[in-house]
LOMARGU-511182 format. One record per residue (C-alpha): residue in three letters; x, y, z; residue number from 1; chain. Coordinates in nm, 3 decimals, m for minus. Layout:
! residues N
REC   code        c1        c2        c3   pos   unit
REC    ALA         X         Y         Z   NUM      A
...
***
This chain:
! residues 169
REC   code        c1        c2        c3   pos   unit
REC    MET    m0.520    m0.265     0.384     1      A
REC    LEU    m0.157    m0.176     0.324     2      A
REC    SER     0.102    m0.175     0.598     3      A
REC    GLN     0.255     0.154     0.702     4      A
REC    SER     0.595     0.050     0.567     5      A
REC    ILE     0.447    m0.023     0.223     6      A
REC    LEU     0.264     0.310     0.225     7      A
REC    ASN     0.585     0.484     0.327     8      A
REC    GLY     0.770     0.323     0.035     9      A
REC    SER     0.506     0.425    m0.217    10      A
REC    THR     0.487     0.777    m0.073    11      A
REC    GLN     0.865     0.818    m0.093    12      A
REC    CYS     0.874     0.692    m0.452    13      A
REC    GLY     0.585     0.920    m0.544    14      A
REC    ALA     0.757     1.224    m0.396    15      A
REC    ILE     1.068     1.176    m0.608    16      A
REC    LEU     0.872     1.088    m0.921    17      A
REC    THR     0.663     1.403    m0.876    18      A
REC    GLN     0.957     1.629    m0.796    19      A
REC    TYR     1.147     1.528    m1.110    20      A
REC    GLY     0.852     1.474    m1.344    21      A
REC    LEU     0.930     1.104    m1.383    22      A
REC    SER     0.707     0.804    m1.442    23      A
REC    ILE     0.682     0.446    m1.321    24      A
REC    ALA     0.510     0.130    m1.446    25      A
REC    THR     0.490    m0.218    m1.300    26      A
REC    ALA     0.476    m0.571    m1.433    27      A
REC    GLU     0.389    m0.815    m1.159    28      A
REC    SER     0.350    m1.186    m1.130    29      A
REC    CYS     0.362    m1.317    m0.771    30      A
REC    THR     0.268    m0.979    m0.621    31      A
REC    GLY    m0.051    m0.978    m0.829    32      A
REC    GLY    m0.080    m0.602    m0.873    33      A
REC    GLY     0.003    m0.519    m0.511    34      A
REC    ILE     0.282    m0.279    m0.604    35      A
REC    ALA     0.054    m0.095    m0.844    36      A
REC    TYR    m0.214    m0.082    m0.574    37      A
REC    ALA     0.034     0.066    m0.326    38      A
REC    LEU     0.162     0.325    m0.574    39      A
REC    THR    m0.187     0.434    m0.672    40      A
REC    GLU    m0.304     0.453    m0.311    41      A
REC    ILE    m0.126     0.790    m0.299    42      A
REC    ALA    m0.335     1.090    m0.405    43      A
REC    GLY    m0.194     1.248    m0.720    44      A
REC    SER    m0.029     0.927    m0.840    45      A
REC    SER    m0.185     0.972    m1.184    46      A
REC    ALA     0.088     1.231    m1.245    47      A
REC    TYR     0.358     0.961    m1.242    48      A
REC    PHE     0.199     0.615    m1.255    49      A
REC    LYS     0.172     0.497    m1.617    50      A
REC    GLN     0.030     0.146    m1.595    51      A
REC    SER     0.054    m0.202    m1.452    52      A
REC    VAL     0.043    m0.540    m1.614    53      A
REC    VAL    m0.023    m0.851    m1.408    54      A
REC    THR     0.131    m1.131    m1.608    55      A
REC    TYR     0.069    m1.429    m1.386    56      A
REC    SER     0.092    m1.695    m1.656    57      A
REC    ASN     0.385    m1.765    m1.885    58      A
REC    GLN     0.160    m1.700    m2.184    59      A
REC    ALA     0.072    m1.355    m2.050    60      A
REC    LYS     0.443    m1.280    m2.004    61      A
REC    GLN     0.496    m1.370    m2.369    62      A
REC    ASP     0.187    m1.195    m2.506    63      A
REC    ARG     0.200    m0.869    m2.307    64      A
REC    LEU     0.571    m0.826    m2.236    65      A
REC    GLN     0.736    m1.011    m2.524    66      A
REC    VAL     0.921    m1.254    m2.297    67      A
REC    ASN     1.083    m1.515    m2.519    68      A
REC    ALA     0.932    m1.864    m2.488    69      A
REC    ALA     1.286    m2.007    m2.496    70      A
REC    THR     1.377    m1.800    m2.190    71      A
REC    LEU     1.080    m1.936    m1.999    72      A
REC    GLN     1.158    m2.290    m2.112    73      A
REC    LYS     1.526    m2.274    m2.018    74      A
REC    TYR     1.520    m2.063    m1.700    75      A
REC    GLY     1.158    m2.063    m1.586    76      A
REC    ALA     0.928    m1.776    m1.497    77      A
REC    VAL     1.109    m1.719    m1.168    78      A
REC    SER     1.451    m1.618    m1.292    79      A
REC    GLU     1.664    m1.312    m1.351    80      A
REC    GLN     1.651    m1.378    m1.724    81      A
REC    THR     1.272    m1.367    m1.726    82      A
REC    VAL     1.239    m1.054    m1.511    83      A
REC    SER     1.501    m0.885    m1.730    84      A
REC    GLU     1.293    m0.953    m2.039    85      A
REC    MET     0.975    m0.853    m1.856    86      A
REC    ALA     1.135    m0.519    m1.763    87      A
REC    MET     1.237    m0.446    m2.121    88      A
REC    GLY     0.892    m0.544    m2.246    89      A
REC    LEU     0.728    m0.319    m1.988    90      A
REC    TYR     0.953    m0.030    m2.080    91      A
REC    GLN     0.867    m0.071    m2.450    92      A
REC    LEU     0.497    m0.096    m2.366    93      A
REC    SER     0.477     0.201    m2.131    94      A
REC    HIS     0.770     0.431    m2.214    95      A
REC    CYS     0.817     0.488    m1.840    96      A
REC    ASP     1.126     0.615    m1.664    97      A
REC    LEU     1.131     0.328    m1.414    98      A
REC    ALA     0.999    m0.018    m1.493    99      A
REC    LEU     0.952    m0.231    m1.181   100      A
REC    VAL     0.904    m0.607    m1.221   101      A
REC    THR     0.843    m0.909    m0.994   102      A
REC    SER     0.817    m1.283    m1.047   103      A
REC    GLY     0.832    m1.538    m0.768   104      A
REC    ILE     0.695    m1.831    m0.575   105      A
REC    ALA     0.458    m1.710    m0.303   106      A
REC    GLY     0.359    m2.064    m0.206   107      A
REC    PRO     0.254    m2.275    m0.049   108      A
REC    GLY     0.318    m2.489    m0.358   109      A
REC    GLY     0.528    m2.442    m0.669   110      A
REC    ALA     0.871    m2.483    m0.513   111      A
REC    THR     1.153    m2.689    m0.660   112      A
REC    ALA     1.487    m2.794    m0.515   113      A
REC    ASP     1.659    m2.482    m0.650   114      A
REC    LYS     1.361    m2.245    m0.625   115      A
REC    PRO     1.209    m2.247    m0.276   116      A
REC    VAL     0.881    m2.097    m0.164   117      A
REC    GLY     0.946    m1.732    m0.093   118      A
REC    LEU     1.193    m1.679    m0.379   119      A
REC    VAL     1.117    m1.358    m0.568   120      A
REC    HIS     1.315    m1.213    m0.856   121      A
REC    PHE     1.300    m0.837    m0.909   122      A
REC    ALA     1.405    m0.606    m1.190   123      A
REC    TRP     1.416    m0.227    m1.206   124      A
REC    LEU     1.491    m0.081    m1.547   125      A
REC    TRP     1.582     0.288    m1.558   126      A
REC    GLN     1.497     0.463    m1.885   127      A
REC    GLY     1.551     0.145    m2.083   128      A
REC    GLU     1.923     0.140    m2.009   129      A
REC    GLN     2.022     0.069    m1.650   130      A
REC    LEU     1.902    m0.268    m1.524   131      A
REC    SER     1.915    m0.357    m1.157   132      A
REC    LEU     1.833    m0.714    m1.053   133      A
REC    SER     1.779    m0.881    m0.719   134      A
REC    ALA     1.660    m1.215    m0.587   135      A
REC    GLU     1.533    m1.252    m0.232   136      A
REC    VAL     1.385    m1.537    m0.033   137      A
REC    PHE     1.112    m1.423     0.205   138      A
REC    SER     0.981    m1.638     0.487   139      A
REC    GLY     0.624    m1.678     0.600   140      A
REC    ASN     0.294    m1.772     0.445   141      A
REC    ARG     0.173    m1.665     0.101   142      A
REC    SER     0.039    m1.332     0.222   143      A
REC    GLN     0.361    m1.252     0.410   144      A
REC    VAL     0.581    m1.340     0.112   145      A
REC    ARG     0.376    m1.115    m0.116   146      A
REC    SER     0.367    m0.830     0.134   147      A
REC    ASN     0.740    m0.852     0.198   148      A
REC    ALA     0.808    m0.858    m0.177   149      A
REC    ILE     0.594    m0.546    m0.230   150      A
REC    GLU     0.771    m0.363     0.052   151      A
REC    TYR     1.114    m0.466    m0.075   152      A
REC    ALA     1.034    m0.364    m0.433   153      A
REC    LEU     0.915    m0.019    m0.329   154      A
REC    ASN     1.203     0.042    m0.088   155      A
REC    ARG     1.457    m0.057    m0.352   156      A
REC    ALA     1.276     0.159    m0.611   157      A
REC    HIS     1.298     0.452    m0.372   158      A
REC    HIS     1.670     0.392    m0.321   159      A
REC    LEU     1.731     0.367    m0.696   160      A
REC    LEU     1.525     0.679    m0.767   161      A
REC    LYS     1.733     0.871    m0.513   162      A
REC    ASN     2.052     0.755    m0.684   163      A
REC    TYR     1.927     0.823    m1.038   164      A
REC    THR     1.814     1.175    m0.951   165      A
REC    ALA     2.109     1.267    m0.726   166      A
REC    ASN     2.288     1.447    m1.010   167      A
REC    LYS     1.978     1.645    m1.109   168      A
REC    THR     1.968     1.868    m0.804   169      A
***
């Protein structure tokens, strides 16, 4: 079951996407399809939700989203470079207006000295041109990290959608 704050974020995104005839797609790693689930929990979401790709492994990131193996080797899956490439690959795959991407370390294992448990990198790519990146460290157990990442991604998407459509009214 989704929290009310996650449902609110997906509802707010859906309202703007519907109002302006826009589309969204997701590529998720650590959130495992949770953002797509939240977006499609809203009735009528088929009008704006294009698709989701869960690319949990590095190979899937390469195969489905054209992430360069050298990027993964040099920076790792949890990096702004990787989510940037994931976002561009998702945009090319789906031809969406907003590509939303996550990759992180939900835990309890997988952390390194410079990449702690709870670190999630996000990318939002607007119409293949405007890239917004963020990295956040969420506290809590695996479920809490994932839930917080989903909520953050949707709230930031809503904020960006408001900004992108502000001049269209």
